[in-house]
Jmol script that loads the backbone (N, CA, C; Angstrom):
load data "model"
ATOM      1  N   MET A   1      15.664  -3.425  -7.381  1.00  0.00           N
ATOM      2  CA  MET A   1      14.328  -3.131  -7.835  1.00  0.00           C
ATOM      3  C   MET A   1      14.382  -2.014  -8.862  1.00  0.00           C
ATOM      4  N   ALA A   2      13.532  -2.099  -9.843  1.00  0.00           N
ATOM      5  CA  ALA A   2      13.486  -1.067 -10.871  1.00  0.00           C
ATOM      6  C   ALA A   2      13.023   0.248 -10.263  1.00  0.00           C
ATOM      7  N   THR A   3      13.526   1.357 -10.818  1.00  0.00           N
ATOM      8  CA  THR A   3      13.122   2.652 -10.287  1.00  0.00           C
ATOM      9  C   THR A   3      11.735   3.040 -10.771  1.00  0.00           C
ATOM     10  N   ASP A   4      11.285   2.486 -11.894  1.00  0.00           N
ATOM     11  CA  ASP A   4       9.944   2.774 -12.399  1.00  0.00           C
ATOM     12  C   ASP A   4       9.192   1.457 -12.585  1.00  0.00           C
ATOM     13  N   PRO A   5       8.360   1.106 -11.609  1.00  0.00           N
ATOM     14  CA  PRO A   5       7.650  -0.173 -11.665  1.00  0.00           C
ATOM     15  C   PRO A   5       6.378  -0.150 -12.507  1.00  0.00           C
ATOM     16  N   THR A   6       6.152   0.926 -13.280  1.00  0.00           N
ATOM     17  CA  THR A   6       4.913   1.055 -14.047  1.00  0.00           C
ATOM     18  C   THR A   6       4.707  -0.119 -14.987  1.00  0.00           C
ATOM     19  N   HIS A   7       5.751  -0.502 -15.711  1.00  0.00           N
ATOM     20  CA  HIS A   7       5.605  -1.612 -16.664  1.00  0.00           C
ATOM     21  C   HIS A   7       5.297  -2.916 -15.933  1.00  0.00           C
ATOM     22  N   GLN A   8       5.912  -3.103 -14.770  1.00  0.00           N
ATOM     23  CA  GLN A   8       5.627  -4.308 -13.988  1.00  0.00           C
ATOM     24  C   GLN A   8       4.188  -4.291 -13.485  1.00  0.00           C
ATOM     25  N   ALA A   9       3.711  -3.128 -13.062  1.00  0.00           N
ATOM     26  CA  ALA A   9       2.328  -3.022 -12.588  1.00  0.00           C
ATOM     27  C   ALA A   9       1.358  -3.301 -13.725  1.00  0.00           C
ATOM     28  N   GLU A  10       1.640  -2.777 -14.895  1.00  0.00           N
ATOM     29  CA  GLU A  10       0.781  -3.033 -16.053  1.00  0.00           C
ATOM     30  C   GLU A  10       0.786  -4.514 -16.409  1.00  0.00           C
ATOM     31  N   ALA A  11       1.948  -5.149 -16.324  1.00  0.00           N
ATOM     32  CA  ALA A  11       2.029  -6.581 -16.610  1.00  0.00           C
ATOM     33  C   ALA A  11       1.219  -7.379 -15.588  1.00  0.00           C
ATOM     34  N   ALA A  12       1.261  -6.955 -14.325  1.00  0.00           N
ATOM     35  CA  ALA A  12       0.481  -7.635 -13.293  1.00  0.00           C
ATOM     36  C   ALA A  12      -1.009  -7.465 -13.541  1.00  0.00           C
ATOM     37  N   ILE A  13      -1.415  -6.275 -13.958  1.00  0.00           N
ATOM     38  CA  ILE A  13      -2.827  -6.031 -14.286  1.00  0.00           C
ATOM     39  C   ILE A  13      -3.256  -6.959 -15.417  1.00  0.00           C
ATOM     40  N   ARG A  14      -2.417  -7.050 -16.425  1.00  0.00           N
ATOM     41  CA  ARG A  14      -2.708  -7.920 -17.575  1.00  0.00           C
ATOM     42  C   ARG A  14      -2.801  -9.374 -17.125  1.00  0.00           C
ATOM     43  N   LEU A  15      -1.877  -9.796 -16.271  1.00  0.00           N
ATOM     44  CA  LEU A  15      -1.835 -11.183 -15.805  1.00  0.00           C
ATOM     45  C   LEU A  15      -3.045 -11.524 -14.945  1.00  0.00           C
ATOM     46  N   TRP A  16      -3.348 -10.665 -13.966  1.00  0.00           N
ATOM     47  CA  TRP A  16      -4.403 -10.973 -13.005  1.00  0.00           C
ATOM     48  C   TRP A  16      -5.801 -10.752 -13.544  1.00  0.00           C
ATOM     49  N   SER A  17      -5.970  -9.771 -14.434  1.00  0.00           N
ATOM     50  CA  SER A  17      -7.327  -9.454 -14.884  1.00  0.00           C
ATOM     51  C   SER A  17      -7.595  -9.892 -16.315  1.00  0.00           C
ATOM     52  N   GLY A  18      -6.533 -10.155 -17.068  1.00  0.00           N
ATOM     53  CA  GLY A  18      -6.706 -10.549 -18.456  1.00  0.00           C
ATOM     54  C   GLY A  18      -7.077  -9.391 -19.361  1.00  0.00           C
ATOM     55  N   ILE A  19      -6.894  -8.163 -18.894  1.00  0.00           N
ATOM     56  CA  ILE A  19      -7.182  -7.000 -19.725  1.00  0.00           C
ATOM     57  C   ILE A  19      -5.887  -6.268 -20.029  1.00  0.00           C
ATOM     58  N   GLU A  20      -5.946  -5.447 -21.034  1.00  0.00           N
ATOM     59  CA  GLU A  20      -4.778  -4.643 -21.381  1.00  0.00           C
ATOM     60  C   GLU A  20      -4.542  -3.593 -20.306  1.00  0.00           C
ATOM     61  N   PRO A  21      -3.365  -2.995 -20.299  1.00  0.00           N
ATOM     62  CA  PRO A  21      -3.058  -1.993 -19.269  1.00  0.00           C
ATOM     63  C   PRO A  21      -4.183  -0.979 -19.136  1.00  0.00           C
ATOM     64  N   PRO A  22      -4.249  -0.372 -17.959  1.00  0.00           N
ATOM     65  CA  PRO A  22      -5.386   0.487 -17.621  1.00  0.00           C
ATOM     66  C   PRO A  22      -5.519   1.724 -18.496  1.00  0.00           C
ATOM     67  N   ASN A  23      -6.628   2.390 -18.298  1.00  0.00           N
ATOM     68  CA  ASN A  23      -6.913   3.614 -19.048  1.00  0.00           C
ATOM     69  C   ASN A  23      -6.012   4.757 -18.580  1.00  0.00           C
ATOM     70  N   ALA A  24      -6.213   5.924 -19.170  1.00  0.00           N
ATOM     71  CA  ALA A  24      -5.344   7.073 -18.880  1.00  0.00           C
ATOM     72  C   ALA A  24      -5.401   7.470 -17.407  1.00  0.00           C
ATOM     73  N   ALA A  25      -6.583   7.429 -16.808  1.00  0.00           N
ATOM     74  CA  ALA A  25      -6.697   7.806 -15.389  1.00  0.00           C
ATOM     75  C   ALA A  25      -5.906   6.846 -14.511  1.00  0.00           C
ATOM     76  N   ALA A  26      -5.975   5.566 -14.803  1.00  0.00           N
ATOM     77  CA  ALA A  26      -5.227   4.581 -14.022  1.00  0.00           C
ATOM     78  C   ALA A  26      -3.727   4.741 -14.248  1.00  0.00           C
ATOM     79  N   ARG A  27      -3.333   5.047 -15.463  1.00  0.00           N
ATOM     80  CA  ARG A  27      -1.902   5.279 -15.725  1.00  0.00           C
ATOM     81  C   ARG A  27      -1.391   6.452 -14.902  1.00  0.00           C
ATOM     82  N   ARG A  28      -2.211   7.507 -14.769  1.00  0.00           N
ATOM     83  CA  ARG A  28      -1.797   8.645 -13.933  1.00  0.00           C
ATOM     84  C   ARG A  28      -1.638   8.190 -12.485  1.00  0.00           C
ATOM     85  N   GLY A  29      -2.506   7.304 -12.037  1.00  0.00           N
ATOM     86  CA  GLY A  29      -2.386   6.767 -10.682  1.00  0.00           C
ATOM     87  C   GLY A  29      -1.113   5.967 -10.510  1.00  0.00           C
ATOM     88  N   LEU A  30      -0.753   5.218 -11.545  1.00  0.00           N
ATOM     89  CA  LEU A  30       0.480   4.432 -11.482  1.00  0.00           C
ATOM     90  C   LEU A  30       1.714   5.323 -11.447  1.00  0.00           C
ATOM     91  N   GLU A  31       1.589   6.548 -11.931  1.00  0.00           N
ATOM     92  CA  GLU A  31       2.726   7.469 -11.909  1.00  0.00           C
ATOM     93  C   GLU A  31       3.151   7.781 -10.478  1.00  0.00           C
ATOM     94  N   ASP A  32       2.215   7.670  -9.531  1.00  0.00           N
ATOM     95  CA  ASP A  32       2.532   7.947  -8.125  1.00  0.00           C
ATOM     96  C   ASP A  32       3.257   6.783  -7.456  1.00  0.00           C
ATOM     97  N   LEU A  33       3.249   5.629  -8.081  1.00  0.00           N
ATOM     98  CA  LEU A  33       3.794   4.426  -7.467  1.00  0.00           C
ATOM     99  C   LEU A  33       5.281   4.545  -7.098  1.00  0.00           C
ATOM    100  N   PRO A  34       6.160   5.025  -7.973  1.00  0.00           N
ATOM    101  CA  PRO A  34       7.580   5.122  -7.583  1.00  0.00           C
ATOM    102  C   PRO A  34       7.807   5.996  -6.347  1.00  0.00           C
ATOM    103  N   ALA A  35       7.099   7.119  -6.251  1.00  0.00           N
ATOM    104  CA  ALA A  35       7.259   7.994  -5.089  1.00  0.00           C
ATOM    105  C   ALA A  35       6.745   7.309  -3.825  1.00  0.00           C
ATOM    106  N   LEU A  36       5.643   6.598  -3.934  1.00  0.00           N
ATOM    107  CA  LEU A  36       5.086   5.885  -2.780  1.00  0.00           C
ATOM    108  C   LEU A  36       6.051   4.808  -2.298  1.00  0.00           C
ATOM    109  N   ILE A  37       6.623   4.063  -3.237  1.00  0.00           N
ATOM    110  CA  ILE A  37       7.596   3.027  -2.874  1.00  0.00           C
ATOM    111  C   ILE A  37       8.804   3.657  -2.195  1.00  0.00           C
ATOM    112  N   ALA A  38       9.262   4.789  -2.703  1.00  0.00           N
ATOM    113  CA  ALA A  38      10.415   5.480  -2.108  1.00  0.00           C
ATOM    114  C   ALA A  38      10.106   5.939  -0.682  1.00  0.00           C
ATOM    115  N   GLU A  39       8.877   6.416  -0.459  1.00  0.00           N
ATOM    116  CA  GLU A  39       8.494   6.847   0.892  1.00  0.00           C
ATOM    117  C   GLU A  39       8.501   5.675   1.865  1.00  0.00           C
ATOM    118  N   PHE A  40       7.967   4.533   1.432  1.00  0.00           N
ATOM    119  CA  PHE A  40       7.993   3.352   2.293  1.00  0.00           C
ATOM    120  C   PHE A  40       9.427   2.867   2.518  1.00  0.00           C
ATOM    121  N   ALA A  41      10.251   2.909   1.485  1.00  0.00           N
ATOM    122  CA  ALA A  41      11.640   2.471   1.618  1.00  0.00           C
ATOM    123  C   ALA A  41      12.384   3.353   2.616  1.00  0.00           C
ATOM    124  N   ALA A  42      12.068   4.641   2.635  1.00  0.00           N
ATOM    125  CA  ALA A  42      12.728   5.553   3.571  1.00  0.00           C
ATOM    126  C   ALA A  42      12.365   5.227   5.024  1.00  0.00           C
ATOM    127  N   LEU A  43      11.197   4.617   5.240  1.00  0.00           N
ATOM    128  CA  LEU A  43      10.773   4.259   6.593  1.00  0.00           C
ATOM    129  C   LEU A  43      11.324   2.917   7.051  1.00  0.00           C
ATOM    130  N   ARG A  44      11.881   2.161   6.118  1.00  0.00           N
ATOM    131  CA  ARG A  44      12.375   0.827   6.466  1.00  0.00           C
ATOM    132  C   ARG A  44      13.376   0.913   7.599  1.00  0.00           C
ATOM    133  N   GLY A  45      13.132   0.113   8.608  1.00  0.00           N
ATOM    134  CA  GLY A  45      14.023   0.057   9.748  1.00  0.00           C
ATOM    135  C   GLY A  45      13.741   1.098  10.823  1.00  0.00           C
ATOM    136  N   THR A  46      12.800   2.002  10.560  1.00  0.00           N
ATOM    137  CA  THR A  46      12.527   3.032  11.555  1.00  0.00           C
ATOM    138  C   THR A  46      11.286   2.741  12.384  1.00  0.00           C
ATOM    139  N   LEU A  47      10.416   1.872  11.904  1.00  0.00           N
ATOM    140  CA  LEU A  47       9.192   1.547  12.626  1.00  0.00           C
ATOM    141  C   LEU A  47       9.246   0.108  13.110  1.00  0.00           C
ATOM    142  N   VAL A  48       8.717  -0.097  14.285  1.00  0.00           N
ATOM    143  CA  VAL A  48       8.609  -1.453  14.819  1.00  0.00           C
ATOM    144  C   VAL A  48       7.194  -1.634  15.346  1.00  0.00           C
ATOM    145  N   PHE A  49       6.770  -2.864  15.470  1.00  0.00           N
ATOM    146  CA  PHE A  49       5.407  -3.146  15.895  1.00  0.00           C
ATOM    147  C   PHE A  49       5.084  -2.474  17.213  1.00  0.00           C
ATOM    148  N   GLU A  50       6.026  -2.439  18.111  1.00  0.00           N
ATOM    149  CA  GLU A  50       5.782  -1.913  19.442  1.00  0.00           C
ATOM    150  C   GLU A  50       5.512  -0.412  19.445  1.00  0.00           C
ATOM    151  N   ASP A  51       5.731   0.269  18.323  1.00  0.00           N
ATOM    152  CA  ASP A  51       5.485   1.707  18.276  1.00  0.00           C
ATOM    153  C   ASP A  51       4.003   2.048  18.385  1.00  0.00           C
ATOM    154  N   GLU A  52       3.112   1.144  18.000  1.00  0.00           N
ATOM    155  CA  GLU A  52       1.708   1.497  17.926  1.00  0.00           C
ATOM    156  C   GLU A  52       0.724   0.602  18.678  1.00  0.00           C
ATOM    157  N   PRO A  53       1.123  -0.280  19.542  1.00  0.00           N
ATOM    158  CA  PRO A  53       0.108  -1.161  20.131  1.00  0.00           C
ATOM    159  C   PRO A  53      -0.927  -0.431  20.975  1.00  0.00           C
ATOM    160  N   SER A  54      -0.559   0.686  21.581  1.00  0.00           N
ATOM    161  CA  SER A  54      -1.528   1.361  22.439  1.00  0.00           C
ATOM    162  C   SER A  54      -2.714   1.870  21.636  1.00  0.00           C
ATOM    163  N   SER A  55      -2.480   2.420  20.448  1.00  0.00           N
ATOM    164  CA  SER A  55      -3.599   2.895  19.642  1.00  0.00           C
ATOM    165  C   SER A  55      -4.409   1.716  19.106  1.00  0.00           C
ATOM    166  N   PHE A  56      -3.754   0.598  18.845  1.00  0.00           N
ATOM    167  CA  PHE A  56      -4.460  -0.602  18.404  1.00  0.00           C
ATOM    168  C   PHE A  56      -5.350  -1.112  19.532  1.00  0.00           C
ATOM    169  N   GLU A  57      -4.797  -1.145  20.725  1.00  0.00           N
ATOM    170  CA  GLU A  57      -5.579  -1.572  21.895  1.00  0.00           C
ATOM    171  C   GLU A  57      -6.766  -0.642  22.107  1.00  0.00           C
ATOM    172  N   ALA A  58      -6.557   0.643  21.944  1.00  0.00           N
ATOM    173  CA  ALA A  58      -7.643   1.609  22.130  1.00  0.00           C
ATOM    174  C   ALA A  58      -8.744   1.384  21.100  1.00  0.00           C
ATOM    175  N   ALA A  59      -8.358   1.097  19.866  1.00  0.00           N
ATOM    176  CA  ALA A  59      -9.347   0.835  18.818  1.00  0.00           C
ATOM    177  C   ALA A  59     -10.137  -0.427  19.134  1.00  0.00           C
ATOM    178  N   LEU A  60      -9.467  -1.453  19.634  1.00  0.00           N
ATOM    179  CA  LEU A  60     -10.175  -2.682  20.012  1.00  0.00           C
ATOM    180  C   LEU A  60     -11.180  -2.410  21.128  1.00  0.00           C
ATOM    181  N   ARG A  61     -10.758  -1.661  22.128  1.00  0.00           N
ATOM    182  CA  ARG A  61     -11.657  -1.363  23.250  1.00  0.00           C
ATOM    183  C   ARG A  61     -12.844  -0.510  22.793  1.00  0.00           C
ATOM    184  N   GLU A  62     -12.581   0.412  21.891  1.00  0.00           N
ATOM    185  CA  GLU A  62     -13.640   1.290  21.385  1.00  0.00           C
ATOM    186  C   GLU A  62     -14.719   0.496  20.652  1.00  0.00           C
ATOM    187  N   GLU A  63     -14.322  -0.576  19.971  1.00  0.00           N
ATOM    188  CA  GLU A  63     -15.259  -1.373  19.190  1.00  0.00           C
ATOM    189  C   GLU A  63     -15.836  -2.547  19.982  1.00  0.00           C
ATOM    190  N   GLN A  64     -15.391  -2.710  21.198  1.00  0.00           N
ATOM    191  CA  GLN A  64     -15.858  -3.828  22.020  1.00  0.00           C
ATOM    192  C   GLN A  64     -17.347  -3.705  22.321  1.00  0.00           C
ATOM    193  N   GLU A  65     -18.034  -4.826  22.260  1.00  0.00           N
ATOM    194  CA  GLU A  65     -19.467  -4.822  22.556  1.00  0.00           C
ATOM    195  C   GLU A  65     -19.684  -4.534  24.037  1.00  0.00           C
ATOM    196  N   PRO A  66     -20.720  -3.802  24.342  1.00  0.00           N
ATOM    197  CA  PRO A  66     -21.015  -3.498  25.755  1.00  0.00           C
ATOM    198  C   PRO A  66     -21.237  -4.787  26.550  1.00  0.00           C
ATOM    199  N   GLY A  67     -20.720  -4.796  27.757  1.00  0.00           N
ATOM    200  CA  GLY A  67     -20.921  -5.933  28.637  1.00  0.00           C
ATOM    201  C   GLY A  67     -19.945  -7.060  28.452  1.00  0.00           C
ATOM    202  N   THR A  68     -18.962  -6.913  27.587  1.00  0.00           N
ATOM    203  CA  THR A  68     -17.982  -7.998  27.418  1.00  0.00           C
ATOM    204  C   THR A  68     -16.665  -7.627  28.049  1.00  0.00           C
TER     205      THR A  68
END
end "model"
wireframe off; spacefill off
backbone 0.3
color backbone group
């Protein structure tokens, strides 16, 4: 994978929306993309689904309609 996916992101924006790459504010947002990808890559293999089911179950129960 490329270390700087900015050009790929801009190409995807162009492809999906039919507009030219984003404005300056959006480009600044894209600057965060490589660091975000690196953070997720560092977590690869360390998390499994079973790590969080209890909080998911709690959220489901919290949103459950009364009487069900």
